[in-house]
C-alpha angles and dihedrals in degrees: 000000000000091000090054090050091051091049094049089048091051093050090049092051092050090049092051092050090047091048092048091053090052093045096049092047093048095041090052096035092136088069100024096073136041143056088303113037141159105196100193090190089070090079085076089067088081090072086076088066090063100035125012091208089078089067091079092050093049096046090049090045092052091047092053094043094052091055083079092048118123087225092065125196096001091058091046090054103035097032090055091047089052090053091049091051092049090048090051091051093050092048092046091056094038114150096012122089115336097207094049090047091048090062089074089074099062091037090052090050095059081090088064092050091052091047094052091046091053095044090051092043091231120183113250096264091050093044090053091049092047091051092046090049090055092046090049095046091049089048093051094047100042106026105030098034105018098048096053089041091055092044089055091045089051089068089063113087093198091055091048092049100042103035107021098033093224 
């Protein structure tokens, strides 16, 4: 019975994280989509650094959030792939240096920059600027805001116990 409880608790936690990603993205949709974007929900990607099980929740959350994207099916596909790539990078460097691992998120989202440039048929210079804009925004949200936020949260035993399972 105890194992079943732990399993249900784990599914609930993953569902909440996935729902939080969708909610943050949709609530802030005016800055979550476009050639210039600051997707605040991406800060949740850092959870994968601490526990790889969050990858599933975040990939699913991204998939659902991108259903509302103005870029339609390409964003659902390529945005979700970019999230999966970023999750893989975070899991790969799990337990090492958080800031270095966090760089996988902006690097993975180069895919999104290229996708948006192609959808909008941007000339090469504009496509490069759009891609760099996505890279920069992901760097700001995840590396410059998310990393210090998670370092601060790591000082909280309740957060570590409830969310990170450590």
